[in-house]
C-alpha positions as CSV (number, residue, x, y, z in Angstrom):
1,M,0.0,0.0,0.0
2,K,1.4,3.4,-0.9
3,F,0.5,6.6,0.9
4,I,0.4,10.0,-0.8
5,D,1.4,13.0,1.3
6,V,-1.4,15.5,0.6
7,K,-1.0,18.9,2.2
8,M,-4.1,20.9,3.0
9,P,-3.9,24.5,1.7
10,R,-3.3,27.1,4.3
11,K,-5.8,29.8,4.9
12,V,-4.7,33.1,3.5
13,S,-4.4,35.7,6.2
14,T,-4.0,39.4,5.9
15,K,-2.5,39.5,9.4
16,P,1.3,39.4,9.8
17,I,2.5,35.9,10.9
18,K,5.1,35.2,13.6
19,Q,6.6,31.9,14.4
20,L,7.4,30.6,17.9
21,L,9.8,27.8,18.9
22,V,9.1,26.4,22.3
23,E,11.4,24.0,24.2
24,L,9.6,21.7,26.6
25,P,10.6,19.0,29.0
26,V,9.7,15.6,27.6
27,S,7.0,15.1,30.3
28,E,5.2,18.4,29.2
29,Y,5.5,17.5,25.5
30,Q,4.0,14.0,26.2
31,A,1.1,15.6,28.2
32,L,0.5,17.9,25.2
33,E,0.6,15.0,22.8
34,E,-1.9,13.0,24.9
35,Y,-4.2,16.0,25.2
36,C,-4.2,16.5,21.5
37,L,-4.9,12.8,20.8
38,K,-7.9,12.8,23.2
39,R,-9.3,16.0,21.6
40,Q,-8.3,14.9,18.0
41,E,-6.7,18.3,17.5
42,T,-3.2,19.3,16.3
43,K,-0.7,20.8,18.8
44,R,-1.0,24.0,16.8
45,Q,-4.8,24.1,17.2
46,V,-4.6,23.5,20.9
47,I,-1.9,26.1,21.5
48,R,-3.7,28.7,19.4
49,S,-6.9,28.0,21.2
50,L,-5.2,28.5,24.6
51,L,-3.6,31.7,23.5
52,R,-7.0,33.1,22.3
53,Q,-8.4,32.3,25.7
54,L,-5.7,34.4,27.3
55,S,-6.3,37.3,25.0
56,S,-10.1,37.3,25.8
57,Q,-9.5,37.6,29.6
């Protein structure tokens, strides 16, 4: 069986984009991975959602 790597197109945004590299202890990274699997979301989706919650407070 052969798998084809299909990339979903990114949403075009008019807002400037910044990238962030975060170093985590292995235990925290594993906790994030488990959380994402349970919610069936990507790490990116989870982190962005948490950041939006911070900005709405």
